[in-house]
DSSP file (Angstrom, degrees, kcal/mol; ACC not computed):
  #  RESIDUE AA STRUCTURE BP1 BP2  ACC     N-H-->O    O-->H-N    N-H-->O    O-->H-N    TCO  KAPPA ALPHA  PHI   PSI    X-CA   Y-CA   Z-CA
    1    1 A M              0   0    0      0, 0.0     2,-0.1     0, 0.0   127,-0.1   0.000 360.0 360.0 360.0 135.4  -57.6   67.7  -24.7
    2    2 A R        -     0   0    0    125,-0.1     2,-0.4     1,-0.1   129,-0.1  -0.427 360.0-130.3 -69.6 143.0  -56.3   65.4  -21.9
    3    3 A K        -     0   0    0     -2,-0.1     2,-0.8    27,-0.0    27,-0.2  -0.801   5.8-148.7 -95.7 136.6  -58.3   65.4  -18.6
    4    4 A I  E     -a   30   0A   0     25,-4.4    27,-2.9    -2,-0.4    28,-0.6  -0.902  14.1-175.1-101.7 103.2  -56.6   65.9  -15.3
    5    5 A K  E    S+     0   0A   0     -2,-0.8    27,-0.7     1,-0.3     2,-0.4   0.885  71.4  12.7 -69.1 -38.4  -58.7   63.9  -12.9
    6    6 A L  E     -a   32   0A   0     25,-0.2    52,-3.4    -3,-0.1    53,-0.9  -0.973  64.8-176.5-146.1 126.0  -56.8   65.0   -9.8
    7    7 A A  E     -ab  33  59A   0     25,-2.4    27,-2.6    -2,-0.4     2,-0.4  -0.972  13.7-149.3-121.5 136.9  -54.3   67.7   -9.3
    8    8 A Y  E     -ab  34  60A   0     51,-2.3    53,-3.1    -2,-0.4     2,-0.5  -0.886   6.6-164.0-101.5 135.4  -52.4   68.5   -6.1
    9    9 A V  E     -ab  35  61A   0     25,-2.5    27,-2.3    -2,-0.4     2,-0.7  -0.981   3.5-170.1-117.5 118.0  -51.4   72.1   -5.3
   10   10 A I  E     +ab  36  62A   0     51,-3.2    53,-2.6    -2,-0.5     2,-0.3  -0.900  34.6 122.7-112.8 103.7  -48.7   72.3   -2.6
   11   11 A D        -     0   0    0     25,-2.2    27,-0.1    -2,-0.7    55,-0.1  -0.964  52.9-146.4-162.2 139.2  -48.3   76.0   -1.6
   12   12 A D  S    S+     0   0    0     53,-0.3     2,-1.0    -2,-0.3     3,-0.1   0.522  74.2  98.9 -89.5  -5.9  -48.6   77.9    1.7
   13   13 A D     >  -     0   0    0      1,-0.2     4,-2.6     2,-0.1     5,-0.2  -0.722  56.1-166.4 -86.3 102.6  -49.9   81.1    0.1
   14   14 A E  H  > S+     0   0    0     -2,-1.0     4,-2.3     1,-0.2    -1,-0.2   0.853  85.3  51.5 -59.8 -38.1  -53.7   80.9    0.6
   15   15 A I  H  > S+     0   0    0      2,-0.2     4,-2.3     1,-0.2    -1,-0.2   0.934 111.8  46.2 -66.8 -45.5  -54.5   83.7   -1.9
   16   16 A L  H  > S+     0   0    0      1,-0.2     4,-2.7     2,-0.2    -2,-0.2   0.920 112.2  51.0 -62.4 -43.1  -52.5   82.1   -4.6
   17   17 A V  H  X S+     0   0    0     -4,-2.6     4,-2.6     1,-0.2    -1,-0.2   0.911 109.7  50.7 -61.7 -42.1  -54.0   78.7   -3.9
   18   18 A T  H  X S+     0   0    0     -4,-2.3     4,-2.3    -5,-0.2    -1,-0.2   0.921 111.5  47.6 -61.0 -44.4  -57.5   80.2   -4.1
   19   19 A L  H  X S+     0   0    0     -4,-2.3     4,-2.5     2,-0.2    -2,-0.2   0.907 111.6  49.8 -64.3 -41.9  -56.7   81.8   -7.4
   20   20 A V  H  X S+     0   0    0     -4,-2.7     4,-2.8     1,-0.2    -2,-0.2   0.921 110.6  50.6 -62.8 -43.1  -55.2   78.6   -8.8
   21   21 A K  H  X S+     0   0    0     -4,-2.6     4,-2.6     2,-0.2    -2,-0.2   0.911 109.9  49.9 -61.3 -42.2  -58.3   76.7   -7.7
   22   22 A I  H  X S+     0   0    0     -4,-2.3     4,-1.5     2,-0.2    -2,-0.2   0.935 112.6  46.9 -61.7 -46.0  -60.6   79.2   -9.4
   23   23 A H  H  X S+     0   0    0     -4,-2.5     4,-0.9     1,-0.2    -2,-0.2   0.911 113.4  48.7 -62.1 -42.3  -58.6   79.0  -12.6
   24   24 A M  H >< S+     0   0    0     -4,-2.8     3,-0.5     1,-0.2     6,-0.5   0.895 108.5  53.1 -65.7 -39.6  -58.6   75.2  -12.5
   25   25 A Q  H 3< S+     0   0    0     -4,-2.6    -1,-0.2     1,-0.2    -2,-0.2   0.814 110.4  48.3 -66.0 -29.1  -62.4   75.1  -11.8
   26   26 A K  H 3< S+     0   0    0     -4,-1.5     2,-0.6    -5,-0.2    -1,-0.2   0.664  97.5  83.2 -81.8 -17.1  -62.9   77.2  -14.9
   27   27 A N  S X< S-     0   0    0     -4,-0.9     3,-1.6    -3,-0.5    -1,-0.0  -0.795  71.8-148.9 -94.8 120.2  -60.7   75.1  -17.0
   28   28 A E  T 3  S+     0   0    0     -2,-0.6    -1,-0.1     1,-0.3   -24,-0.1   0.666  92.0  67.6 -63.0 -17.7  -62.4   72.0  -18.4
   29   29 A A  T 3  S+     0   0    0    -26,-0.1   -25,-4.4     1,-0.1     2,-0.5   0.739  90.9  70.1 -75.5 -21.6  -59.2   69.9  -18.3
   30   30 A Y  E <   +a    4   0A   0     -3,-1.6   -25,-0.2    -6,-0.5     3,-0.1  -0.859  51.4 169.2-105.5 125.1  -59.1   69.9  -14.5
   31   31 A E  E     +     0   0A   0    -27,-2.9     2,-0.4    -2,-0.5   -26,-0.2   0.887  64.0  14.9 -98.3 -51.1  -61.6   67.9  -12.6
   32   32 A K  E     -a    6   0A   0    -27,-0.7   -25,-2.4   -28,-0.6     2,-0.4  -0.980  59.2-164.8-134.5 141.4  -60.6   67.7   -8.9
   33   33 A I  E     -a    7   0A   0     -2,-0.4     2,-0.4   -27,-0.2   -25,-0.2  -0.985   2.6-172.4-127.2 133.5  -58.0   69.7   -6.9
   34   34 A E  E     -a    8   0A   0    -27,-2.6   -25,-2.5    -2,-0.4     2,-0.3  -0.977  13.7-155.0-120.8 141.1  -56.6   69.0   -3.5
   35   35 A T  E     -a    9   0A   0     -2,-0.4     2,-0.3   -27,-0.2   -25,-0.2  -0.868  11.8-173.7-120.6 150.9  -54.4   71.5   -1.7
   36   36 A F  E     -a   10   0A   0    -27,-2.3   -25,-2.2    -2,-0.3     3,-0.1  -0.994  20.7-146.0-139.3 140.9  -51.7   71.2    0.9
   37   37 A C  S    S+     0   0    0     -2,-0.3     2,-0.3   -27,-0.2   -27,-0.1   0.504  82.0  14.0 -91.3  -2.7  -49.9   74.1    2.8
   38   38 A N  S  > S-     0   0    0    -27,-0.1     4,-1.6    28,-0.1     3,-0.2  -0.982  78.2-106.3-161.1 164.8  -46.5   72.3    3.0
   39   39 A G  H  > S+     0   0    0     30,-2.2     4,-2.7    28,-0.3     5,-0.2   0.814 113.0  59.9 -65.0 -32.4  -44.6   69.4    1.6
   40   40 A E  H  > S+     0   0    0     29,-0.2     4,-2.5     2,-0.2    -1,-0.2   0.927 105.0  48.3 -64.6 -44.5  -44.9   67.3    4.8
   41   41 A D  H  > S+     0   0    0      1,-0.2     4,-2.1     2,-0.2    -1,-0.2   0.910 113.2  48.9 -61.0 -41.8  -48.7   67.3    4.7
   42   42 A A  H  X S+     0   0    0     -4,-1.6     4,-2.7     2,-0.2    -2,-0.2   0.919 111.3  48.6 -65.3 -44.1  -48.6   66.3    1.0
   43   43 A L  H  X S+     0   0    0     -4,-2.7     4,-2.5     2,-0.2    -2,-0.2   0.901 110.0  52.3 -62.9 -41.0  -46.1   63.5    1.6
   44   44 A T  H  X S+     0   0    0     -4,-2.5     4,-1.9     2,-0.2    -1,-0.2   0.926 112.0  46.3 -59.8 -44.5  -48.1   62.2    4.5
   45   45 A H  H  X S+     0   0    0     -4,-2.1     4,-2.3     1,-0.2    -2,-0.2   0.912 110.9  51.7 -65.9 -42.6  -51.2   62.1    2.3
   46   46 A L  H  X S+     0   0    0     -4,-2.7     4,-1.7     1,-0.2    -1,-0.2   0.889 108.3  52.3 -61.1 -38.9  -49.3   60.5   -0.6
   47   47 A S  H  X S+     0   0    0     -4,-2.5     4,-1.7     1,-0.2    -1,-0.2   0.904 108.9  50.7 -63.1 -40.6  -48.1   57.8    1.8
   48   48 A K  H  X S+     0   0    0     -4,-1.9     4,-2.3     1,-0.2     6,-0.2   0.911 109.0  49.8 -64.4 -42.4  -51.6   57.1    2.9
   49   49 A I  H  X>S+     0   0    0     -4,-2.3     4,-1.7     1,-0.2     5,-0.8   0.823 107.3  55.5 -70.1 -27.1  -52.9   56.7   -0.6
   50   50 A M  H  <5S+     0   0    0     -4,-1.7    -1,-0.2    -5,-0.2    -2,-0.2   0.905 111.5  44.5 -65.8 -39.9  -50.1   54.3   -1.4
   51   51 A E  H  <5S+     0   0    0     -4,-1.7    -2,-0.2     1,-0.2    -1,-0.2   0.879 121.4  37.4 -70.3 -38.8  -51.2   52.1    1.5
   52   52 A T  H  <5S-     0   0    0     -4,-2.3    -2,-0.2    -5,-0.1    -1,-0.2   0.622 102.8-123.8 -92.7 -13.8  -54.9   52.3    0.7
   53   53 A G  T  <5 +     0   0    0     -4,-1.7    -3,-0.2    -5,-0.2    -4,-0.1   0.682  53.8 159.6  78.2  16.9  -54.7   52.2   -3.1
   54   54 A E      < -     0   0    0     -5,-0.8    -1,-0.2    -6,-0.2     2,-0.1  -0.154  52.7 -68.7 -65.8 168.6  -56.6   55.4   -3.5
   55   55 A E        -     0   0    0      1,-0.1    -1,-0.2    -5,-0.0    -6,-0.1  -0.371  48.6-138.9 -63.4 129.6  -56.4   57.5   -6.6
   56   56 A Q        -     0   0    0     -2,-0.1   -50,-0.1    -3,-0.1    -1,-0.1  -0.562  27.8-100.9 -82.0 153.0  -53.0   59.1   -7.2
   57   57 A P        -     0   0    0      0, 0.0   -50,-0.2     0, 0.0     3,-0.1  -0.389  16.3-137.0 -70.2 155.2  -52.9   62.7   -8.6
   58   58 A D  S    S-     0   0    0    -52,-3.4     2,-0.3     1,-0.2   -51,-0.2   0.705  84.7  -0.6 -81.2 -22.7  -52.2   63.2  -12.3
   59   59 A L  E     -b    7   0A   0    -53,-0.9   -51,-2.3    28,-0.2     2,-0.4  -0.988  60.4-138.3-160.7 161.1  -49.8   66.1  -11.4
   60   60 A I  E     -bc   8  89A   0     28,-2.2    30,-3.2    -2,-0.3     2,-0.6  -0.997   7.3-157.7-125.9 128.5  -48.4   68.1   -8.5
   61   61 A I  E     -bc   9  90A   0    -53,-3.1   -51,-3.2    -2,-0.4     2,-0.5  -0.947  25.6-166.6-103.2 119.3  -47.9   71.9   -8.6
   62   62 A L  E     -bc  10  91A   0     28,-2.6    30,-2.8    -2,-0.6     2,-0.2  -0.919  18.1-151.5-122.1 125.8  -45.2   72.6   -6.1
   63   63 A D        -     0   0    0    -53,-2.6    30,-0.2    -2,-0.5     3,-0.1  -0.586  10.5-148.9 -82.1 154.0  -44.1   75.8   -4.5
   64   64 A L  S    S+     0   0    0     28,-0.4     7,-2.1    -2,-0.2     2,-0.9   0.856  79.9  59.6 -91.5 -40.5  -40.5   76.0   -3.4
   65   65 A N        +     0   0    0      5,-0.2   -53,-0.3     6,-0.1    -1,-0.2  -0.792  69.3 131.4-101.8 102.2  -40.6   78.3   -0.4
   66   66 A M        -     0   0    0     -2,-0.9   -28,-0.1    -3,-0.1     2,-0.1  -0.960  52.9-105.2-142.3 157.6  -42.9   76.9    2.4
   67   67 A P  S    S+     0   0    0      0, 0.0     2,-2.7     0, 0.0   -28,-0.3  -0.317  95.3  15.9 -76.9 169.7  -42.7   76.4    6.1
   68   68 A I  S    S+     0   0    0    -30,-0.1     2,-0.4   -29,-0.1   -30,-0.1  -0.371 139.4  12.2  67.9 -66.1  -42.2   73.0    7.8
   69   69 A M  S    S-     0   0    0     -2,-2.7   -30,-2.2     4,-0.0   -29,-0.2  -0.929  80.1-152.7-140.3 114.9  -41.1   71.2    4.5
   70   70 A D     >  -     0   0    0     -2,-0.4     4,-2.4   -32,-0.1    -5,-0.2  -0.158  35.5 -92.8 -80.3 179.3  -40.2   73.3    1.5
   71   71 A G  H  > S+     0   0    0     -7,-2.1     4,-2.4     1,-0.2     5,-0.1   0.859 123.9  51.7 -62.2 -38.2  -40.4   72.2   -2.1
   72   72 A W  H  > S+     0   0    0     -8,-0.5     4,-2.2     2,-0.2    -1,-0.2   0.924 111.1  47.4 -66.0 -43.5  -36.8   71.0   -2.3
   73   73 A Q  H  > S+     0   0    0     -9,-0.2     4,-2.5     2,-0.2     5,-0.2   0.899 110.7  53.3 -63.4 -40.0  -37.2   68.8    0.8
   74   74 A F  H  X S+     0   0    0     -4,-2.4     4,-3.3     1,-0.2     5,-0.2   0.942 108.8  48.8 -58.6 -48.0  -40.5   67.5   -0.6
   75   75 A L  H  X S+     0   0    0     -4,-2.4     4,-2.3     1,-0.2    -2,-0.2   0.904 110.7  50.8 -60.5 -42.0  -38.8   66.5   -3.9
   76   76 A E  H  X S+     0   0    0     -4,-2.2     4,-0.6     1,-0.2    -1,-0.2   0.946 116.7  39.6 -60.7 -48.7  -35.9   64.8   -2.0
   77   77 A E  H >X S+     0   0    0     -4,-2.5     3,-0.9     1,-0.2     4,-0.9   0.903 113.7  54.5 -68.0 -41.7  -38.4   62.8    0.1
   78   78 A Y  H >< S+     0   0    0     -4,-3.3     3,-1.0     1,-0.3    -1,-0.2   0.896 103.2  55.5 -61.1 -41.5  -40.8   62.1   -2.7
   79   79 A T  H 3< S+     0   0    0     -4,-2.3    -1,-0.3     1,-0.3    -2,-0.2   0.703 102.9  57.4 -68.2 -17.4  -38.1   60.6   -4.9
   80   80 A L  H << S+     0   0    0     -3,-0.9    -1,-0.3    -4,-0.6    -2,-0.2   0.722  92.7  85.8 -81.2 -22.7  -37.3   58.1   -2.1
   81   81 A N  S << S-     0   0    0     -3,-1.0     2,-0.9    -4,-0.9   -34,-0.0  -0.476  77.9-132.9 -78.4 149.4  -40.9   56.8   -2.1
   82   82 A E        -     0   0    0     -2,-0.1    -3,-0.1     4,-0.0    -1,-0.1  -0.799  28.0-172.8-104.4  91.0  -41.9   54.1   -4.5
   83   83 A M        -     0   0    0     -2,-0.9     3,-0.1    -5,-0.2   -36,-0.0  -0.523  35.4-117.7 -79.1 149.8  -45.2   55.3   -6.0
   84   84 A P  S    S+     0   0    0      0, 0.0     2,-0.3     0, 0.0    -1,-0.1   0.840 100.1   8.7 -57.0 -32.7  -47.1   52.9   -8.2
   85   85 A R  S    S-     0   0    0      0, 0.0     2,-0.2     0, 0.0    -2,-0.0  -0.990  92.4 -94.7-145.4 153.7  -46.6   55.4  -11.1
   86   86 A E        -     0   0    0     -2,-0.3    -4,-0.0    -3,-0.1     0, 0.0  -0.450  32.1-149.4 -68.5 134.4  -44.6   58.5  -11.5
   87   87 A I        -     0   0    0     -2,-0.2   -28,-0.2   -28,-0.0   -29,-0.1  -0.932  19.5-126.2-105.2 118.1  -46.5   61.7  -10.7
   88   88 A P        -     0   0    0      0, 0.0   -28,-2.2     0, 0.0     2,-0.4  -0.385  22.6-149.0 -65.6 139.6  -45.2   64.7  -12.8
   89   89 A V  E     -cd  60 110A   0     20,-2.8    22,-3.0   -30,-0.2    23,-0.8  -0.914  10.3-165.8-113.4 135.5  -44.2   67.7  -10.8
   90   90 A F  E     -cd  61 112A   0    -30,-3.2   -28,-2.6    -2,-0.4     2,-0.4  -0.979  17.8-140.9-119.4 115.7  -44.5   71.3  -12.0
   91   91 A I  E     -cd  62 113A   0     21,-2.1    23,-3.8    -2,-0.5     2,-0.5  -0.639  16.5-169.9 -78.5 128.3  -42.6   73.8   -9.8
   92   92 A A  E     + d   0 114A   0    -30,-2.8   -28,-0.4    -2,-0.4     2,-0.3  -0.973  26.8 139.8-120.3 115.3  -44.6   77.1   -9.4
   93   93 A T  E     - d   0 115A   0     21,-2.5    23,-2.4    -2,-0.5   -30,-0.0  -0.932  58.9-132.7-149.9 165.8  -42.5   79.8   -7.9
   94   94 A S  S    S+     0   0    0     -2,-0.3     2,-0.4    21,-0.2    21,-0.1   0.380  73.3 114.7-101.1   0.5  -41.6   83.5   -7.9
   95   95 A S        +     0   0    0      1,-0.1    -2,-0.1     2,-0.1    21,-0.0  -0.575  37.6 177.6 -75.8 125.4  -37.9   82.6   -7.8
   96   96 A I        +     0   0    0     -2,-0.4    -1,-0.1    19,-0.0    19,-0.0   0.209  35.1 135.3-106.6  12.4  -36.0   83.6  -10.9
   97   97 A D    >>  -     0   0    0      1,-0.2     4,-1.6     2,-0.1     3,-1.0  -0.469  54.0-144.1 -64.2 119.8  -32.7   82.4   -9.4
   98   98 A P  H 3> S+     0   0    0      0, 0.0     4,-2.5     0, 0.0     5,-0.2   0.798  99.6  62.1 -56.5 -29.0  -30.8   80.5  -12.2
   99   99 A K  H 3> S+     0   0    0      2,-0.2     4,-2.4     1,-0.2     5,-0.2   0.880 102.6  50.0 -65.0 -37.0  -29.5   78.1   -9.4
  100  100 A D  H <> S+     0   0    0     -3,-1.0     4,-2.5     2,-0.2    -1,-0.2   0.907 110.7  49.2 -66.9 -40.7  -33.1   77.1   -8.6
  101  101 A I  H  X S+     0   0    0     -4,-1.6     4,-1.5     2,-0.2    -2,-0.2   0.929 113.1  46.6 -64.1 -44.7  -33.9   76.4  -12.3
  102  102 A E  H  X S+     0   0    0     -4,-2.5     4,-0.6     1,-0.2    -2,-0.2   0.901 111.9  50.8 -64.3 -40.7  -30.7   74.3  -12.7
  103  103 A K  H >< S+     0   0    0     -4,-2.4     3,-1.4     1,-0.2     4,-0.3   0.909 106.8  54.8 -63.4 -41.1  -31.5   72.4   -9.5
  104  104 A A  H >< S+     0   0    0     -4,-2.5     3,-1.6     1,-0.3     6,-0.3   0.861 100.6  60.8 -60.1 -35.4  -35.0   71.7  -10.7
  105  105 A R  H 3< S+     0   0    0     -4,-1.5    -1,-0.3     1,-0.3    -2,-0.2   0.698  91.1  68.2 -66.0 -18.6  -33.6   70.2  -13.9
  106  106 A T  T << S+     0   0    0     -3,-1.4    -1,-0.3    -4,-0.6    -2,-0.2   0.600  86.7  76.9 -78.4  -8.8  -31.8   67.6  -11.8
  107  107 A Y    X   -     0   0    0     -3,-1.6     3,-1.7    -4,-0.3    -1,-0.1  -0.892  67.7-159.0-103.3 110.3  -35.1   66.0  -10.9
  108  108 A P  T 3  S+     0   0    0      0, 0.0    -1,-0.1     0, 0.0    -2,-0.0   0.767  91.0  60.8 -59.7 -25.2  -36.5   63.9  -13.8
  109  109 A I  T 3  S+     0   0    0    -21,-0.1   -20,-2.8    -3,-0.1     2,-0.7   0.694  82.5  92.9 -76.9 -16.3  -40.0   64.1  -12.3
  110  110 A V  E <   +d   89   0A   0     -3,-1.7   -20,-0.2    -6,-0.3     3,-0.1  -0.687  51.3 177.4 -80.6 117.5  -40.0   67.9  -12.6
  111  111 A K  E     +     0   0A   0    -22,-3.0    26,-2.3    -2,-0.7    27,-0.3   0.689  59.4   2.2 -96.7 -22.4  -41.6   68.7  -16.0
  112  112 A D  E     -d   90   0A   0    -23,-0.8   -21,-2.1    24,-0.2     2,-0.6  -0.987  53.7-134.6-162.8 158.1  -41.6   72.5  -15.9
  113  113 A Y  E     -d   91   0A   0     -2,-0.3     2,-0.4   -23,-0.2   -21,-0.2  -0.960  32.9-168.1-118.5 107.2  -40.6   75.5  -13.9
  114  114 A I  E     -d   92   0A   0    -23,-3.8   -21,-2.5    -2,-0.6     2,-0.4  -0.834  15.8-133.8-109.1 131.9  -43.5   78.0  -13.9
  115  115 A M  E     -d   93   0A   0     -2,-0.4   -21,-0.2   -23,-0.2     7,-0.1  -0.657  42.8 -84.4 -82.2 135.7  -43.3   81.6  -12.7
  116  116 A K  S    S+     0   0    0    -23,-2.4     2,-0.1    -2,-0.4    -1,-0.0  -0.456  97.2  62.1 -73.0 152.5  -46.1   82.7  -10.5
  117  117 A P  S    S-     0   0    0      0, 0.0     2,-0.5     0, 0.0    -2,-0.1   0.561  74.5-144.4 -80.4 160.0  -48.9   83.8  -10.8
  118  118 A I        +     0   0    0     -2,-0.1     2,-0.2  -102,-0.1   -95,-0.1  -0.792  26.3 171.6 -93.1 128.8  -50.5   80.8  -12.5
  119  119 A D     >  -     0   0    0     -2,-0.5     4,-2.2   -96,-0.1     5,-0.2  -0.616  50.3 -82.8-124.5-175.5  -53.1   81.7  -15.0
  120  120 A Q  H  > S+     0   0    0      1,-0.2     4,-2.7     2,-0.2     5,-0.2   0.885 125.5  55.3 -59.8 -40.7  -55.2   79.9  -17.6
  121  121 A A  H  > S+     0   0    0      1,-0.2     4,-1.9     2,-0.2    -1,-0.2   0.905 109.7  46.3 -61.5 -40.7  -52.4   79.9  -20.2
  122  122 A K  H  > S+     0   0    0      2,-0.2     4,-1.9     1,-0.2    -1,-0.2   0.875 111.8  50.9 -70.5 -36.8  -50.0   78.3  -17.8
  123  123 A L  H  X S+     0   0    0     -4,-2.2     4,-1.9     2,-0.2    -2,-0.2   0.897 110.3  49.8 -65.5 -39.3  -52.6   75.7  -16.8
  124  124 A N  H  X S+     0   0    0     -4,-2.7     4,-2.4     1,-0.2    -2,-0.2   0.873 107.5  54.7 -65.3 -36.6  -53.2   74.9  -20.5
  125  125 A R  H  X S+     0   0    0     -4,-1.9     4,-2.7     2,-0.2    -2,-0.2   0.899 105.6  52.7 -62.8 -41.0  -49.4   74.6  -20.9
  126  126 A I  H  X S+     0   0    0     -4,-1.9     4,-2.3     2,-0.2    -2,-0.2   0.937 110.1  47.5 -59.7 -47.0  -49.3   72.0  -18.2
  127  127 A V  H  X S+     0   0    0     -4,-1.9     4,-1.9     1,-0.2    -2,-0.2   0.912 112.0  50.9 -60.8 -42.8  -52.0   70.0  -19.9
  128  128 A S  H  X S+     0   0    0     -4,-2.4     4,-0.9     1,-0.2    -1,-0.2   0.910 110.1  48.8 -62.2 -43.5  -50.2   70.3  -23.2
  129  129 A L  H  <>S+     0   0    0     -4,-2.7     5,-0.7     1,-0.2     6,-0.6   0.883 111.0  50.3 -65.3 -38.1  -46.9   69.0  -21.6
  130  130 A L  H  <5S+     0   0    0     -4,-2.3     4,-0.4     1,-0.2     3,-0.4   0.842 110.2  50.2 -68.3 -32.0  -48.7   66.1  -20.0
  131  131 A S  H  <5S+     0   0    0     -4,-1.9     2,-0.7     1,-0.2    -1,-0.2   0.679  97.2  74.0 -76.3 -17.1  -50.2   65.2  -23.3
  132  132 A D  T ><5S-     0   0    0     -4,-0.9     3,-1.1    -3,-0.4    -1,-0.2  -0.310 127.9 -82.0 -95.2  48.8  -46.8   65.4  -25.0
  133  133 A D  T 3 5S-     0   0    0     -2,-0.7    -2,-0.1    -3,-0.4    -3,-0.1   0.764  74.5 -75.5  60.1  28.1  -45.4   62.1  -23.5
  134  134 A N  T 3 <S+     0   0    0     -5,-0.7    -1,-0.2    -4,-0.4     2,-0.2   0.794  81.2 164.8  60.1  30.9  -44.5   63.7  -20.2
  135  135 A R    <   -     0   0    0     -3,-1.1    -1,-0.2    -6,-0.6     2,-0.1  -0.509  39.6-112.8 -79.7 148.6  -41.4   65.5  -21.6
  136  136 A S        -     0   0    0     -2,-0.2   -24,-0.2     1,-0.1   -25,-0.1  -0.464  21.0-161.4 -74.6 153.2  -39.8   68.3  -19.7
  137  137 A S              0   0    0    -26,-2.3   -25,-0.1    -2,-0.1    -1,-0.1   0.395 360.0 360.0-118.3   2.2  -40.0   71.7  -21.2
  138  138 A F              0   0    0    -27,-0.3   -33,-0.1   -37,-0.0   -26,-0.1   0.417 360.0 360.0-125.1 360.0  -37.2   73.6  -19.6
């Protein structure tokens, strides 16, 4: 099983983030988790690690509906940055709007569209997709 050394969770729902962290801590594939409550905070942090050469995350779990900078705005800004390596993004949302799913497909870095809540099975699916040559699954 592939190890995820560092995962970013970008979501403003504190309860959901806590649950995801608990699931990740119980899952041997996930080693370290960092959380951000909006896309702007995450982008600022990503910019800093690019400057300092710190460890990049192995994946980003991204909510779509957040204050300050939502998931779509994050994706737009993120794709303009030149990261040393591509970080796969997994959208985690409660939106079942087909337009959101289609829009997510237009971003090559988005590997899957996951319905909330996130549980062990969904975390295992993420690991499996990352082990499968980073292919999209939706």
